[in-house]
C-alpha positions as CSV (number, residue, x, y, z in Angstrom):
1,X,0.0,0.0,0.0
2,X,1.6,3.3,-1.1
3,X,1.5,6.3,1.2
4,X,0.7,9.8,0.0
5,X,3.9,12.0,-0.1
6,X,3.1,15.0,2.1
7,X,5.3,18.1,1.8
8,X,6.1,20.2,4.9
9,X,6.6,24.0,4.9
10,X,7.4,26.7,7.4
11,X,4.8,29.4,7.8
12,X,5.7,31.0,11.1
13,X,8.8,31.9,13.1
14,X,9.6,33.1,16.6
15,X,13.0,33.9,18.1
16,X,14.4,35.1,21.4
17,X,18.2,35.5,21.0
18,X,21.2,37.4,22.6
19,X,21.2,39.7,19.5
20,X,17.5,40.2,18.9
21,X,14.2,39.4,20.6
22,X,12.3,38.5,17.4
23,X,13.2,37.0,14.0
24,X,13.6,40.4,12.2
25,X,15.8,41.9,15.0
26,X,17.8,38.7,15.0
27,X,18.4,38.8,11.2
28,X,19.2,42.5,11.2
29,X,21.8,42.1,14.0
30,X,23.5,39.2,12.1
31,X,23.7,41.5,9.0
32,X,25.5,44.1,11.3
33,X,27.8,41.3,12.5
34,X,26.9,41.9,16.1
35,X,28.3,39.9,19.0
36,X,25.9,39.0,21.9
37,X,28.8,38.2,24.3
38,X,29.3,40.5,27.3
39,X,30.0,40.2,31.1
40,X,27.4,38.1,32.9
41,X,24.8,40.2,34.9
42,X,22.8,37.3,36.4
43,X,25.1,36.4,39.3
44,X,28.5,37.2,40.8
45,X,31.1,35.6,38.5
46,X,34.2,36.4,40.6
47,X,34.8,32.7,41.6
48,X,34.3,31.5,38.0
49,X,36.9,30.9,35.4
50,X,34.6,32.4,32.7
51,X,32.7,35.6,33.6
52,X,30.9,36.4,30.3
53,X,28.1,34.8,28.2
54,X,25.5,35.7,25.6
55,X,22.6,36.8,27.7
56,X,19.3,38.1,26.4
57,X,19.3,41.9,26.1
58,X,16.6,44.5,26.8
59,X,14.4,41.6,28.0
60,X,11.7,41.6,30.6
61,X,9.6,38.5,30.8
62,X,6.6,40.6,32.2
63,X,6.5,42.3,28.8
64,X,5.3,38.9,27.5
65,X,3.8,36.9,30.4
66,X,1.7,37.8,33.4
67,X,3.6,37.7,36.8
68,X,1.8,34.6,38.1
69,X,2.5,32.5,35.0
70,X,6.1,33.7,34.8
71,X,6.8,32.7,38.5
72,X,5.7,29.2,37.8
73,X,8.0,28.7,34.9
74,X,11.8,28.3,34.7
75,X,13.4,30.8,32.3
76,X,13.8,28.1,29.6
77,X,10.1,27.5,29.6
78,X,9.3,31.3,29.6
79,X,11.5,31.6,26.5
80,X,9.8,28.7,24.8
81,X,6.4,30.3,25.5
82,X,7.4,33.6,24.1
83,X,9.0,32.1,20.9
84,X,6.0,29.9,20.3
85,X,3.6,32.8,20.7
86,X,5.6,34.8,18.1
87,X,5.6,31.8,15.7
88,X,1.8,31.3,16.0
89,X,1.1,35.0,15.5
90,X,3.5,35.1,12.5
91,X,1.7,32.1,11.0
92,X,-1.6,33.9,11.4
93,X,-3.0,31.2,13.7
94,X,-5.8,32.5,16.0
95,X,-5.9,29.7,18.5
96,X,-9.0,31.1,20.1
97,X,-11.0,30.3,17.0
98,X,-9.7,26.8,16.3
99,X,-12.3,24.0,16.2
100,X,-11.8,20.9,18.3
101,X,-10.9,18.9,15.2
102,X,-8.3,21.6,14.3
103,X,-6.8,21.6,17.8
104,X,-6.4,17.8,17.7
105,X,-4.4,18.0,14.4
106,X,-1.8,20.6,15.7
107,X,1.0,19.2,17.8
108,X,3.8,20.7,19.9
109,X,7.2,19.0,19.4
110,X,9.5,21.2,21.4
111,X,12.7,20.6,23.4
112,X,15.4,21.8,25.7
113,X,18.8,20.3,26.1
114,X,19.0,20.7,29.8
115,X,15.7,22.0,31.1
116,X,15.1,23.9,34.3
117,X,18.6,24.4,35.5
118,X,17.8,27.6,37.5
119,X,14.8,25.9,39.1
120,X,17.0,23.0,40.1
121,X,19.6,25.3,41.6
122,X,17.1,27.4,43.5
123,X,15.2,24.4,44.8
124,X,18.4,22.6,46.0
125,X,19.5,25.8,47.7
126,X,16.1,26.1,49.4
127,X,16.1,22.4,50.5
128,X,19.5,22.8,52.1
129,X,18.5,26.1,53.9
130,X,14.9,25.2,54.9
131,X,14.3,21.5,54.6
132,X,12.1,19.4,52.4
133,X,8.8,20.7,53.8
134,X,9.5,24.1,52.4
135,X,10.0,22.9,48.8
136,X,7.8,24.4,46.1
137,X,5.2,22.1,44.6
138,X,6.1,23.6,41.3
139,X,9.7,22.5,41.4
140,X,9.4,19.3,39.4
141,X,7.1,20.7,36.7
142,X,9.3,23.7,36.4
143,X,12.5,21.6,35.9
144,X,11.5,18.8,33.5
145,X,12.4,19.6,29.8
146,X,9.0,18.4,28.5
147,X,7.1,21.0,30.4
148,X,7.8,23.5,27.6
149,X,5.6,21.7,25.0
150,X,3.1,21.0,27.8
151,X,2.8,24.6,28.7
152,X,2.6,25.7,25.0
153,X,-0.2,23.1,24.5
154,X,-2.1,24.2,27.6
155,X,-1.9,27.9,26.7
156,X,-3.0,27.5,23.1
157,X,-5.3,24.5,23.3
158,X,-3.2,22.4,20.9
159,X,-4.1,18.7,21.4
160,X,-2.0,16.9,18.7
161,X,1.2,15.0,19.4
162,X,3.0,16.6,22.3
163,X,6.4,15.7,23.6
164,X,10.1,16.8,23.9
165,X,13.1,15.2,22.3
166,X,16.2,15.8,24.4
167,X,19.6,15.3,22.6
168,X,21.8,18.0,24.2
169,X,22.9,20.6,21.5
170,X,21.1,18.6,18.7
171,X,17.8,19.1,20.5
172,X,16.4,21.9,18.3
173,X,17.1,20.1,15.1
174,X,15.8,16.8,16.5
175,X,12.5,18.3,17.4
176,X,12.1,20.0,14.0
177,X,13.0,16.7,12.4
178,X,10.4,14.8,14.5
179,X,7.7,17.4,13.6
180,X,8.6,17.1,10.0
181,X,8.3,13.3,10.0
182,X,5.1,13.2,11.9
183,X,3.4,15.6,9.5
184,X,4.8,13.7,6.5
185,X,3.3,10.5,7.9
186,X,0.0,12.1,8.5
187,X,-0.1,12.0,12.3
188,X,-0.8,15.8,12.4
189,X,-1.3,18.7,10.0
190,X,0.8,21.3,11.8
191,X,3.0,21.8,14.8
192,X,4.9,24.3,16.9
193,X,8.5,23.0,17.1
194,X,11.9,24.1,18.1
195,X,14.0,24.4,21.3
196,X,14.9,26.7,24.2
197,X,17.6,27.0,26.8
198,X,18.4,29.1,29.9
199,X,21.8,27.8,31.1
200,X,23.5,31.1,31.9
201,X,23.5,30.3,35.6
202,X,25.9,29.3,38.4
203,X,25.4,25.6,37.5
204,X,25.7,26.1,33.8
205,X,28.8,28.2,33.7
206,X,30.4,26.2,36.6
207,X,29.6,22.9,34.9
208,X,30.9,23.8,31.5
209,X,34.0,25.4,33.1
210,X,34.7,22.1,34.8
211,X,34.6,20.4,31.4
212,X,37.0,23.1,30.1
213,X,34.5,23.7,27.3
214,X,34.0,27.5,27.7
215,X,36.2,30.3,26.3
216,X,38.1,32.2,29.0
217,X,38.7,35.3,27.0
218,X,37.4,37.5,29.8
219,X,39.4,40.6,28.6
220,X,37.5,40.7,25.3
221,X,34.2,38.8,25.5
222,X,32.8,40.2,22.2
223,X,35.4,38.4,20.2
224,X,35.5,35.2,22.3
225,X,33.3,33.1,20.0
226,X,35.6,32.7,17.0
227,X,34.9,29.5,15.1
228,X,37.7,28.2,12.8
229,X,40.1,30.8,14.1
230,X,43.5,29.2,15.2
231,X,43.2,31.0,18.6
232,X,39.7,29.7,19.5
233,X,39.6,28.5,23.1
234,X,36.1,27.2,23.6
235,X,32.5,28.1,23.1
236,X,30.5,31.0,24.6
237,X,27.4,30.0,26.5
238,X,24.2,31.5,25.2
239,X,20.5,31.5,26.0
240,X,17.2,31.9,24.2
241,X,14.7,30.1,22.1
242,X,13.6,29.4,18.5
243,X,10.2,28.3,17.3
244,X,8.8,27.3,13.9
245,X,5.2,26.8,12.9
246,X,5.4,24.0,10.4
247,X,2.5,22.5,8.4
248,X,1.5,20.2,5.6
249,X,1.7,22.1,2.3
250,X,-1.9,21.7,1.1
251,X,-3.1,22.7,4.6
252,X,-1.0,25.9,4.4
253,X,-2.2,26.7,0.9
254,X,-5.8,26.2,1.8
255,X,-5.7,28.8,4.5
256,X,-3.6,31.2,2.4
257,X,-0.5,31.1,4.6
258,X,2.7,32.8,3.7
259,X,5.3,30.1,3.1
260,X,8.9,31.0,4.2
261,X,10.6,27.8,3.1
262,X,10.1,24.0,2.7
263,X,11.7,21.4,4.9
264,X,13.2,19.0,2.4
265,X,14.9,16.3,4.5
266,X,16.5,15.4,7.9
267,X,19.3,13.1,8.9
268,X,20.4,11.7,12.2
269,X,23.3,9.5,13.5
270,X,25.3,8.6,16.5
271,X,29.1,8.8,16.9
272,X,29.5,5.8,19.3
273,X,32.8,7.5,20.2
274,X,32.9,9.6,23.4
275,X,30.5,11.4,25.9
276,X,31.6,14.9,24.9
277,X,34.3,14.8,22.2
278,X,33.3,14.3,18.5
279,X,34.7,11.6,16.4
280,X,38.0,13.1,15.1
281,X,37.2,12.4,11.4
282,X,33.6,13.5,11.8
283,X,32.1,10.0,11.1
284,X,28.8,10.7,12.8
285,X,28.5,14.2,11.3
286,X,29.2,12.7,7.9
287,X,26.5,10.1,8.3
288,X,23.9,12.6,9.4
289,X,24.6,14.9,6.4
290,X,24.5,12.0,4.0
291,X,21.2,10.8,5.5
292,X,19.6,14.3,5.1
293,X,20.7,14.4,1.5
294,X,19.1,10.9,0.9
295,X,15.9,11.9,2.6
296,X,15.7,15.1,0.5
297,X,16.7,13.2,-2.6
298,X,19.4,15.7,-3.3
299,X,23.0,15.7,-4.4
300,X,25.8,17.3,-2.3
301,X,26.2,19.9,-5.1
302,X,22.6,21.1,-4.7
303,X,23.5,22.7,-1.3
304,X,24.2,26.5,-1.7
305,X,25.0,27.2,2.0
306,X,25.8,25.1,5.0
307,X,25.2,26.5,8.5
308,X,27.8,24.6,10.5
309,X,27.5,23.5,14.1
310,X,30.8,25.5,14.5
311,X,31.0,26.0,18.2
312,X,34.5,27.5,18.4
313,X,36.1,24.5,20.0
314,X,39.4,23.0,18.8
315,X,38.2,19.5,18.2
316,X,34.7,20.3,17.0
317,X,35.5,22.7,14.2
318,X,38.1,20.4,12.7
319,X,35.9,17.3,13.0
320,X,33.0,19.0,11.3
321,X,35.3,20.4,8.6
322,X,36.7,16.9,7.9
323,X,33.1,15.5,7.6
324,X,32.1,18.2,5.2
325,X,35.1,17.5,3.0
326,X,34.2,13.8,2.9
327,X,30.6,14.5,2.0
328,X,31.0,17.3,-0.5
329,X,34.4,16.5,-2.0
330,X,35.8,19.4,-4.1
331,X,32.5,21.1,-4.0
332,X,33.1,21.8,-0.3
333,X,35.4,24.6,-1.4
334,X,32.8,26.2,-3.7
335,X,29.8,26.6,-1.4
336,X,29.5,29.1,1.5
337,X,29.6,27.9,5.0
338,X,29.3,29.9,8.3
339,X,28.7,29.6,12.0
340,X,26.2,32.0,13.4
341,X,27.3,31.0,16.9
342,X,30.1,33.5,16.4
343,X,27.4,36.1,17.1
344,X,24.8,34.3,19.3
345,X,27.1,32.1,21.3
346,X,26.1,28.5,21.7
347,X,22.4,28.2,22.6
348,X,22.7,24.5,23.4
349,X,19.2,22.9,22.9
350,X,17.9,26.1,21.2
351,X,20.8,26.3,18.7
352,X,19.2,24.2,16.0
353,X,15.9,26.0,16.1
354,X,17.5,29.5,16.1
355,X,19.8,28.5,13.3
356,X,16.9,27.2,11.3
357,X,15.5,30.7,11.4
358,X,18.9,32.1,10.3
359,X,19.1,29.8,7.3
360,X,15.5,30.5,6.3
361,X,16.5,34.2,6.4
362,X,19.4,33.4,4.1
363,X,16.9,31.8,1.6
364,X,14.5,34.8,2.0
365,X,17.2,37.5,1.5
366,X,19.7,35.6,-0.7
367,X,22.4,36.5,1.8
368,X,24.7,34.2,3.8
369,X,25.2,35.3,7.4
370,X,28.8,35.6,8.4
371,X,31.2,34.0,10.8
372,X,32.6,36.9,12.7
373,X,35.8,37.4,14.9
374,X,38.1,35.7,12.4
375,X,41.7,36.8,12.6
376,X,44.1,33.9,12.5
377,X,43.9,31.1,9.9
378,X,43.9,27.5,11.0
379,X,45.4,25.2,8.3
380,X,43.0,22.4,9.3
381,X,40.0,24.7,8.7
382,X,40.4,25.8,5.1
383,X,36.9,26.1,3.7
384,X,34.9,29.2,2.7
385,X,33.4,30.1,6.2
386,X,32.1,33.5,5.1
387,X,34.4,35.4,7.4
388,X,33.5,38.7,9.0
389,X,30.8,40.0,6.7
390,X,27.6,38.8,5.0
391,X,27.8,37.6,1.4
392,X,25.1,37.9,-1.3
393,X,24.7,34.8,-3.4
394,X,22.1,32.4,-4.7
395,X,20.7,30.6,-1.7
396,X,18.0,28.2,-2.6
397,X,18.9,25.1,-0.6
398,X,20.5,25.1,2.8
399,X,21.8,22.5,5.2
400,X,22.0,23.2,8.9
401,X,24.0,21.0,11.3
402,X,23.6,20.5,15.1
403,X,25.5,18.0,17.2
404,X,25.3,17.2,20.9
405,X,27.2,15.6,23.8
406,X,26.6,11.9,23.7
407,X,27.5,11.7,20.0
408,X,24.1,12.9,18.7
409,X,24.3,14.3,15.2
410,X,21.5,15.9,13.2
411,X,21.3,17.6,9.8
412,X,18.3,19.4,8.3
413,X,17.8,20.7,4.8
414,X,15.6,23.7,4.0
415,X,14.7,24.9,0.5
416,X,13.0,27.8,-1.3
417,X,9.4,26.8,-1.7
418,X,8.3,26.2,-5.3
419,X,4.8,25.1,-6.2
């Protein structure tokens, strides 16, 4: 029995990032080559090896959520709610007028790499100081990563498939990929999907410092995220959220939706190598990229631009570069690549979702966002990484990579929509 081939398109976007609190502001800041890195304001960093991060700017949660709701959510969930609301509004979805049947065909597939880290810290602190009888009944539901899609579903009455895929820094891509596949298979007509993270906290910075994963360029935070530069010394922790409203093509056309792009394929793999370090030759990354090309029924030479995972770590940038050379061959030197993490920092579980919005912007504007802060060539990173300024070129098909601790590899392909 043959199954109908259903196409999946993006009709709404929402973004909360260290360089812009909505998709347009985010895109405009990338075109200005802005860095979101600055000294941390959330807590006293004196005891920490790293004292900077990519925090949200000019942000007050009460501009978006009422005080009671905000107090019952960890920041990662607040960010998810805000990005989801933007995406639904952008897609032209009035959730107050949805029929029961429509509600049951719209899902929420949305994740976080870590979940409620601040809620965990605050509750542990309270437990030690005041004992278990003084713990908040909201602690557990504030902490668990899957509370984000739960809260989005409750707020907007969306009763389709509802869950959270957790795969560290591959989370955003994994959730988009799951939403894509569920719609293709007919399990729902549309979904809010993406990822959020709020790890700029004592536990987050302390934990990543213990791993020696973060940059310590405290004297010049704005230039600390420098993917592919020979002097890179680790990633810069970021926070925020990205959300897409995705739906089946005919469903979108029937309601007259504006279509930003089409999701053409996704690929996933495991390194089976190390809990934090990537396979040196990029074997898992290679397999994920090849899988996405097969799923999209494309050749490597069809990709115009590749948004790399590019975290500004010594091992990671080289491993991904090696994988790209294996997959694309000589064509790897012809296409444009970049790492927008040079501007946003690493948003962990939100990275794939925010970077999906970046690559959709590249398709919309026919401009490749840059990799900023490049000064010193690394002979092992010798591709066209679009250094230091945006580049105008044909951008019809884009690949976006996201990899996570544990050896999780994901690759998603977006394309210009054609009827």
